[in-house]
Residue, then its C-alpha position, 0 to 999 in steps of 0.5 A: m475414525r472411531d475407537t474400537n477398544p472395549s469400554f471401561t467397566t471397572a474402576l479407573p486407575p488413580t494414575l489415569v484419573w490424575l492424568f485427566a485432572c492435570a490435563a484438564g487443569l492445564s487446558v482451562a488455565n489458558v482461558y483465565y490468564a487474562q484476568p489479572l492482566l486486564a488493567t495492563l491490557a487496557r493501558e497498552f491497547g487504549m481501552t477504558d476500564a469498562a471496555s476491558g471486560m471485552v477481553i474476557t467476553a471475547t474469550q467466553l465467546g470462544c468458549a460458547l463456539a467450542l461448546l456448540l461446534l467442537v465439544p460434541l465431536g467427542d461423541m462422533l470421532n476418536r476422542r484421543r486423536l481429536t484431543l491431540f489435534q486440538l491441543g496442537l492448534l491451541a499451542i499455535s494460537l497461544a504463540a500467536l496471541g503473544c505476538a498481538r499488536s492491535t486490539a483486533a488481534l488481541l480479541g481474536g487471539m482471546l477468542l481462539v484461546g477460549l475456543l480451543g482451551t474450552a474444547m480441550t477441557q470439556g472434552l477431557i471431562a466428557y472423556a473421563a465421565s465415559a471412561a468411568a464406571s457408573h458407581e464412581r462417575g461422580r467421584v471421577v468427574g469431581m476429581a477432573q473438575g478439581g483439576v480444572v479448579i486448580g488450573l484456573l486458580l493457578a492460572r491467575t497466579l502464574s499469569g501475574v508472576v510471569a507478567d511481573l518478571a517479563d511482560w504479559r506477552a511472556v504469559y502466552f509464550v510460556s503457556a504455548a511451551i506448556a501446551c507442547a509439553l502436554l501434547l507429548l505427554l498425552w500422546r504417550k499416555l492418553p488411553p483409548a476412548q470408549p466407543a459410541s454404540q451408534r454413528l451420527a452425522y455431524g448435522a444430526l449430532l448438533a441437532s440432537m443437542l437441541d432435543m436434549l435441551l428441550h426434553n432433559k429437565v435435569l439438564r435445563v435446571r442444572g444449566m440455569l444454575a450454572l449460568l447464574m453461578f458462573a455469572v457470580f464467579n465472573i462478577f467477582w474475578s473480573a472486577l477484583v483486579l480493578p480496585l486492587t490495581e488502584q491500591g498498588y498491588t502487583h500482577a503477582a499479588i493480584g494473581a496470588f489471591g486465586l491461590v486461597g480458592v484452591i480449597g474449592a478444588l479440594g471439596a470438588a471430589r467430595a461433592g461428586a461423592l455425595a452426589d453418588k450417594g444421592r445427596a445432590q440436592w442437600t449439597t446444592g442447597a448448602a452450597l447456594l447459601l454459602l455462595l450468597a453469604a460469601w459476598l459479605p466479607l468480599g465487600f471489605a476488599g478495599t479495606a481489609l485483607w482477611p475478610l477478602i481471603i475468607g470470602i474467596i474461599a467461601l465463593d470458590l468452595a460453594g461454586q465448585a460444589i455446585h458445579v461438580t454436583n451439576q455435572s454428576l447429575i447430568f452424567k448420572d446414567d451411562s450414555d453415548a452422549h456425554s460430550r453433547l451433554v457437557a457441551c449443552y451444560m457448559l453453554f449456560y456457563a459461557v453465557g453466564s461468564g460473559l454476562g458476569a464479566i461485562a456487567a462487573t466492569s461496567v458496574y465498577a466503572l459507574a459505582g465502585w466495588h460495593a456496587v459490584c458486591a451488591l450485584g454479585a449478592a443479588v445474582s447469588l440470591l436469584a440462584l438460590l430462589f431458582w433452585r428452590l422453585t425448581l426443586p419439585i420438578e427436577k427428577 
């Protein structure tokens, strides 16, 4: 089915922008609930610290499958109906994950949550980009992405608090209940989507993504920056739980460290507004320098609290500025392909996140926290060099 309502040609109402932001934040939270729980999951399911990274990797595999197979459907089907259907399946998957009794069931549940949580999140961002007028698209995407940032950061805190009050299974039962409540809200409030001007079969829809990757230079450059930046993110967040657990921090305390990164969400909309004004490259360069500098204070995670907090703020602010600027540039023109563009772009994210998670836990098991920080700094420097070398070819 296709939407038949007229497209949005004026500025979106603030309440609608907030709806997109909140829904995207609640959806993405499901992908990150496991991070403060890795040590607990490893003990219950008999995994080593290095192998515990497979929990995050399974989630990221689900993310990749969603980007390849589900997110592009937004350019083909009625976005409103598609969103509601996926959210219903997500609620069921979360409840099933809470009942997992074997490692295979755990990893399978994580894969499904990554699949459907990502489909919801990225579908909503593409929905918001298509609904926004061209002069406000960076700001609207920045607001939606700000919701995503807050969602993923609060996910770690909520996960830790619920796990301390009950157990890790309660985290996913609570999340299933939240998904059901969100389903009712979106059913009542989600507006009709802007219709596409052309109809593509599913096979042609997927094939067109390869053409985008081959011929869209901005997409390729910004995608590679996303891969490196999200590898950096997951190097830090996937490994942080391990030294903090060894120091006796509770799940809630570990999750609370994510709260200090909310400042990154506050900067996300501003980065999109700067991109709307033609300052995307300036924002990118400054953010990449900050991403690299963040690893100096993060190196003190095992010995001091305040340097760790400063480093988290810098890391999240830099990362979200890069992410929003990337999305603002690939969504710059009016297009019937916003769902496919975000799917292609986020494929780089999924690869980077998965590689970062498994590399971080493996390096920590071999050489400890300072080696993890050295790895994160090296990848951050690589991202900065890549941006500088590709700057002349990005149009």
